[in-house]
N, C-alpha and C positions, 0 to 999 in steps of 0.2 A: 613235110610229110613224104611218104612214099607213094609214088603213082603206081597203081595196080591196073593191069589190063583185065579183060573179061575173065580170063582163067584165074587170075589172082583174086579177083573179087569173089568168084564162086568158091574158091578154096578157103578164103578167109571167113566168109559168112555162111556158107552152105552147111558146115558142120554144126554151127550154133542153132540154125533154124531147124535142122533135123532133130537135134536134141530137144528143143522146145516143143516141137510137134509130137515127139514120142511121149512127152509128159501129159499131153492133153487127153481128156477122156472124150469118147465119142458118144453122142446122144442122138437117138433117132427122133426126128421131128415128125409129128403126126398132124395132118391137117384137121382142124376143128370146124364143126358146123354150128351155126348160131340158132338158138331157140329162145322163146319166151315161155315163162311159167309164172302163174299167179297162185300164191298160197297164203295161208293164214300165218300169223306170227308164230304160233305154236308148232307149225310144221317146218319152220325154217331150218332148225338144227338137224332134223332128219334128212332134209333135202341136201344140206351141205355135206353130210356124211355119205349119202348115196353118190353125190357128184364125185367126191374124192375116191370112192371105190371104183368108179368107171373113168378115171382120168379126166373128169370134167372140171370146169371152173365157172365161178360166177364172174361175169364181165361187168355187170351193172346191176344195181339194186335201187328200187324206188319204194320208199316206205310211206304208205298212206293208210287207208282203212284196212287194206291188205298189202302184201308184199308182191311187187311186180319185179321179176328177175329176168335178166338177159343172161343166158348161160351158153357155154360152148362145150361141145362133146365131140369125141372122135366118132366119125360116121359108123364105124364098125361096132360101137358100143350102144348106139341109140336104141335099137330094138330091145335089148336086154334091160337097159336103163329104164325105158318106158314101162316094161313089165314090172320091174321092181318098184317103180314110182306108183303104179296102179295098186300094187299090193300094199305099199306103205300108206297110201291115202284112201284105201278102200274105194278106188275108182273116182275120187273127187278131183284129182289133179290131172292135167293134160299138158303135154309138151307140144308147143306149136312152133313149127319151123319158120324162121324169118327168111323171106325171099329177098336176097340182096342182089 
């Protein structure tokens, strides 16, 4: 093989790395805050829809007499999500922050 010095390595591989990085899409990462939420089975689909609208996600589900959810939401969306959740459930559901 050919021995390349530092300059030769940069020249040989630098262009390929630059091209690969140019093809990548950039995504903004948003920190999420964990909450618990207990609901009835009939409310679950509506909660899933609301979470999707506010960039939230279900982290864990426990199905018993009711559904216990651990959800994650961007902090900036929590107030509006809570208001929409109250409207959806007519005030019967409450989001509780998990202190970690």
